[in-house]
N, C-alpha and C positions, 0 to 999 in steps of 0.2 A: 180361188186358190191359185197360188203362183205356179209357174211352170216347174220350178225345182221341187216344190212340195208334191205336185202331181206326179212327177217322175219318181219320188221316194215311195209314195203310196202305191204306185203301179209296179213295184218290184225292182226299181232301178237303184238299189242300195249301192254306194261306192265301195270299191274293193279296198283291202288293207294297204296295198301298195299305193293306191291313190291317196289314202289318208296320210301315209307316211310322207308323201311328197308335199303335203300342205305346209306352208310356212308356220302357221299357228302351232301345229303339233310339234314341229321341230323346236320351236322356242320353248314350249312347255317341257319337252323331254330334256333339253339342254339345261333348263332351270332346275329341274329335279336332280339331274346328275351333279350340277355344280353345288347344290345345297347339300347333297350327300357327301361329296368330297370335302366340302367346307366343314361339315359337322365332324367327319372322321379326322380331318387335319386338326381341327380345334381340340378334339379329345386327345389326339396323339400329342399335341403341343402341351396340353395341361398335364398329361401323364408323364411326359418327359421331364417336367419340373419336379417330379417326385424322385428322380434318380440323378445321381452324379456318376460319371464314368471316366475311365482312363485306360489307355493301352500301354502305359508305362508300369507294367506289373510283371512279376516273375515268381515262380515257385521257389520256396526257400526251405531249408532243412538243415539239421546238424550234420557236420562232417567231422568225424572224430579221427584225428591223426594217431596212428599207432607207432610208437618209437621204442627203441631198446633202452633199458635202464642200467645196463652194465656193459662193460667191454667184453666182447666175445666174437665167436665165429659161427656163422649160420650153419647148422647141421642139416636142417630140413625145413622146407617151406610147405605148410599144409594147406594153404588157401590159394585159389586162383583169382584173377581179376574178374569182376562182375559176379562173383559167386555169393549166393545168400549165406549168411552166417547168423548164429544165435549168440547171445551174450555168454561168454565163457568158453566158446569154441577155441581150440588151439589154432593159431595162425602161423607161428614161426617157432622153431626149436633151435636154441643155441647149444654149442658144445658144453656139457655140464661138468667136465672132468676137473677143471680148475676150481670151480665153485665147490664141488664135492670134496676135493682135497682140503680146501680151506675149512669146510664144515667139520671134517674129521679132526683137523688140528685144533679148532676151537672147542670141540667136544672133549678132547684130551685136556686142554687147559681148564675147562670147567670141572672135570673130574679131579684134577690136581687142586683146584681151589676148594672143592668140597672136602678133600682130605686135609687141606690146611686148616679149615674151620674145625674139624675134629681134633687135630693136633693142638690147636689153640685152646679149645675147650678143655683138653686134658691138662694143658699147662695151668689153666685157671684152677682146676681141681687140686693139682699138686701145690700151687701157691697158697690156696686156702688152707690146705693141711699144714703147710709151713707156718702160716700165721697162727693157727691154733696151737701148734707146738711151741712157737715163740711166746705166745701168751701164757701157756702153761709153765714154761721155764721162768718167765718173769714173775708169775705168781709164786712159784716155789722159792725163787731168790728173795722175794720180799718177805715171805713168811720166815725164812731162815734168818734174815736180817732182824726182823721184829723179835724173834726168840732171843737172839744174842743181845739185843738192846735191853729187853726186859730182864734177862739174867744179869746183865751188867748193872742195871739199876737196883736189883734186889741184893746181889752179892758183888759188891765192888771188888774188882780185881780178879773175878772168876774167869773173865774172858780177856784174853790179851788184846792189846790194841791192834796187833797185826791181824788176828782173826776177824775182828770187827771191820777192819778196812777191806779184808778179802770179801766179806759178805756184802759190803757196800759196792765194791767193784763188780761183784756177781750180778747185783741188781742193774747197775749201769750197762753191763754187757748184755743182759737179757733185754733191756730197753732198746739198745742198738740193734740187737737181733730181730726184735719185733718190728722196728722201723724198716729194716732191710726186707723182712718177709712181706710187710705191707707194700713196699715198693715193688717187689716181685709180683705181687697180686695185681696191682694196678697195671704193671707192664703186660701181664698175661691177659688182662681184660682188654687192654688196648690192642693186643695181638689178635683177639677175637674180632674186634671191630674192623681191624685192618683186613683180616681174612675174609670177613663177610663182604667188605667193599671189593676185595679182589674177586670174590665169587660173583658179585653183581656185574663187575666189568667183564668177567669171562662169560657170564650168561648173556650179556648184551652183545658181545662179539659173536657168540654162538647163534643168537637170534638173527644177527645181521648176516651171518654166513648162510643160515637157512633161507633168508630172504633172497640172497644172491642165487641160491639154487632154484628158488621159485621163479626168479626173474629170467632164468634160462628158457622158460616156457612162456611165450607171449600169447595172450588170449585176446579175444574180441571184447571191447568194453561194453558194447551194446549190440542189440540185434539190428541187422541191416544187410548191406551189400558191400563187397570190396570194391572201392572206387578207383584206387590207384595203387599199384604194386611196384615198389622200387627195391626189391630185395631178391637175391638169388642164393642158392646153396653154395657154401664155401666163402661167402662174402664176409669180411671183417666188419664189425659194427662198433659204434661207440654210443655212450649215453646221449639221449635226445636226438639221435639220428632218425628221421622219419623213414619208416619201412613200407608202410601202406596206410590207406585210409578206409574207414568204415562209414558209409553214408547211412545214417539212421532212418528208421521208418516213420518218424514223426515229422510230418510236412505241414507247412503253412504257406500263406501267400503274402508277399510284400507288395503292396500297391502304392505307387508314388503319385498322390493327388496334388493338383495345384493348390496353392494356398487360398485361392478364391473359392475352392470347392470344399476344403476340409473343414470349414467352419460349421457345416451342418452334419458332419459325420460324428456319430456317437457309438460307443461300444454296445453291442447287442443288436445292431441293425443288420437286416438281411442283405446278402450280396449274391450276385449272379456272376459266375466265372466261366470263361470260355478260353480254353488253351489252344494255342496255335497248332499244337501237335494233334489235337482232336477237334477240328473246327465244327463238326456236326453235332456237338452235344454241349449243353450248359450244365455246370455243376453249381451246387448251392454252398454258401458259406455264411459265416457270421463275423462281424467286426469284433475283434478282441481288444485292440488298443490302438491309440494314436501316438506317434512318436512325440516326445517333448521338445524336439528341435527339428529343423529342416535337415534334409540329407546333406546339404553342402557343409553344415557345421561339423559333420563327422568325416569329412574328406581329409585326405592326407595333407593337403594344402588349402585350408579354408580361405574363402575370399575376404579381402580386407577393403571395405568400401571407403576407408579413410585415406587411401593412397592418391585420390584425385581422379583416378580413371573409373569413375562411377558410371555404371550402366544399369538401369533398372531392369531386372529380370524376374519374372514370376517364379517363385521358389516352389520346390516340391517337398511335400511332407509324407514320410513313409507311414502307411497304415497296415497293421497286421490283421490278416483275415484267416480265421480257422475254417478249414474245409469241413463240411457237414457230411458225415458218412451216410450212405444210402444202401440199405441191405439189398435192394433189388438191383442196384447198379454200383457195384464196388469199384473203387479206383483202380485203373489199369496199373499193372506192375511197371509199365514204362515211364510213369510219372516220376520225376526226380528233380532235385534242386537245379535252378538255372533256367527252367523252361519258361518261355514267354506266355503271357496271358492278357486277356482283356477283362476288365472288372467293372461292374456296375453295382452301386450301393443304393438301396432304397432309403432315402432320408425323410420322406413324407408318406402318409397313407395314400392308397389308391384313390383316384378321382372318380366319383360316381356321377 
């Protein structure tokens, strides 16, 4: 037996520190560590191929401008900046006196038009009676003429020529009276049509005046928060003048991916979002749609590569991502349009 073996069997086992100092053990430990790090790096590299990401992303949402629709003077401002509001809440009240005066005037015009229709209908009734009277007189004149003619035929010379001519003239007069009565009837009926048209015009003016009164009360178009207030009490306003803005509660994320990344992005893919405002938490989302054109095509001055000053630049394509609601972790109230974010989209299944 060798001296080393004898020493082992005699209780001379080496200490752990002595083992750690041996070169063979160090090489084995270093090899195991490198293999573990390599396996972890390989898995992380393969997993990273399942994602595409960008830090060119921001929270987006509707901003509804609220403007006056009539000329007026601000009587009272009901909303403050950054105040939550619901759809239909009163934001601004304008002085309603001018609009109310106009409404009263148009109401009187409408009542007058209604009375005009009644008068025109009475004229039609009177004209119809005149037509019936003229028709009766014509029938009487014709009967009288026919009697005189028959009597003249049976008893020649019984009726003078003058009486016969008077009877014929009476028929002609009755015919003319009937034509005049029918003309009056048509005129009366035209008067009814004109009165109804005047009534419709008056009713439209009255409805417009009522709308003017409604426009003196400016309400919130949607639920959200007051984002910018540019109106004060006593300020004169004109139509289309922006008074304030309401930022809606419907939020989404616009992520501008490189054109080399967007080829694998499809609607319905899961996304992970981290806002710069809240760096310690990831939020979940789903890809809704991909823009049909690059962001530069929607710019105020789109680039023109045909000018000769061509420089190849990787384009960005906007991708719309819908935030997924989490009942356990609702979105903070501080989230609003314009906030920056970092986005990762899973384009392939996880690597096993």
